[in-house]
C-alpha positions as a Markdown table, in Angstrom:
| # | Residue | x | y | z |
|---|---|---|---|---|
| 1 | Unk | 7.0 | 13.4 | -7.1 |
| 2 | Unk | 5.8 | 15.2 | -4.0 |
| 3 | Unk | 4.2 | 13.5 | -0.9 |
| 4 | Unk | 0.7 | 14.4 | -2.1 |
| 5 | Unk | 1.4 | 13.1 | -5.6 |
| 6 | Unk | 2.8 | 9.9 | -4.1 |
| 7 | Unk | -0.3 | 9.3 | -1.9 |
| 8 | Unk | -2.7 | 10.1 | -4.8 |
| 9 | Unk | -0.9 | 7.7 | -7.1 |
| 10 | Unk | -0.9 | 4.9 | -4.4 |
| 11 | Unk | -4.6 | 5.3 | -3.9 |
| 12 | Unk | -5.3 | 5.1 | -7.6 |
| 13 | Unk | -3.0 | 2.3 | -8.6 |
| 14 | Unk | -3.8 | 0.1 | -5.6 |
| 15 | Unk | -7.5 | 1.0 | -5.7 |
| 16 | Unk | -7.5 | 2.1 | -2.0 |
| 17 | Unk | -9.4 | 5.4 | -2.1 |
| 18 | Unk | -9.2 | 6.0 | 1.7 |
| 19 | Unk | -5.6 | 4.9 | 2.3 |
| 20 | Unk | -3.5 | 7.5 | 4.1 |
| 21 | Unk | 0.2 | 6.8 | 3.9 |
| 22 | Unk | 2.3 | 7.9 | 6.8 |
| 23 | Unk | 5.3 | 9.1 | 4.8 |
| 24 | Unk | 7.8 | 11.9 | 5.1 |
| 25 | Unk | 7.1 | 15.2 | 3.4 |
| 26 | Unk | 9.7 | 15.2 | 0.7 |
| 27 | Unk | 10.2 | 14.4 | -2.9 |
| 28 | Unk | 10.2 | 10.7 | -4.1 |
| 29 | Unk | 11.7 | 9.0 | -7.1 |
| 30 | Unk | 9.9 | 6.5 | -9.3 |
| 31 | Unk | 12.1 | 3.7 | -7.8 |
| 32 | Unk | 11.1 | 4.7 | -4.3 |
| 33 | Unk | 7.4 | 4.7 | -5.3 |
| 34 | Unk | 7.6 | 1.2 | -6.9 |
| 35 | Unk | 9.5 | -0.2 | -3.9 |
| 36 | Unk | 6.9 | 1.3 | -1.5 |
| 37 | Unk | 4.0 | 0.0 | -3.6 |
| 38 | Unk | 5.5 | -3.5 | -3.8 |
| 39 | Unk | 6.0 | -3.6 | -0.1 |
| 40 | Unk | 2.4 | -2.5 | 0.6 |
| 41 | Unk | 1.0 | -5.1 | -1.8 |
| 42 | Unk | 3.0 | -7.8 | -0.1 |
| 43 | Unk | 1.8 | -6.7 | 3.3 |
| 44 | Unk | -1.8 | -6.8 | 2.1 |
| 45 | Unk | -1.4 | -10.3 | 0.6 |
| 46 | Unk | 0.3 | -11.5 | 3.8 |
| 47 | Unk | -2.6 | -10.1 | 5.8 |
| 48 | Unk | -5.2 | -11.8 | 3.6 |
| 49 | Unk | -3.3 | -15.1 | 3.8 |
| 50 | Unk | -2.7 | -15.0 | 7.5 |
| 51 | Unk | -6.0 | -13.6 | 8.9 |
| 52 | Unk | -8.8 | -13.6 | 6.3 |
| 53 | Unk | -8.2 | -17.1 | 5.1 |
| 54 | Unk | -7.7 | -18.4 | 8.6 |
| 55 | Unk | -10.9 | -16.8 | 9.9 |
| 56 | Unk | -12.9 | -18.3 | 7.0 |
| 57 | Unk | -11.5 | -21.7 | 7.6 |
| 58 | Unk | -12.0 | -21.5 | 11.4 |
| 59 | Unk | -15.7 | -22.4 | 11.4 |
C-alpha cells in the first residue's frame, strides 16, 4: 500500500480522523502496517495510563 493509503487506513481503523503519520513515502506491506498500528495503539494506551489517569487522580 502507498503512504497515502497507509495513513488513510490508520485514521479509519484507529478512529483518529486528524492523525498525520510521519512516515517515509514508499510502499508498505500488510505486516508493516499491522506492526505500526500495534505500536501506535500501545503508545496511546501508555500515554493514557501515565498521564491521563495520573492527572485525574492528582486532585
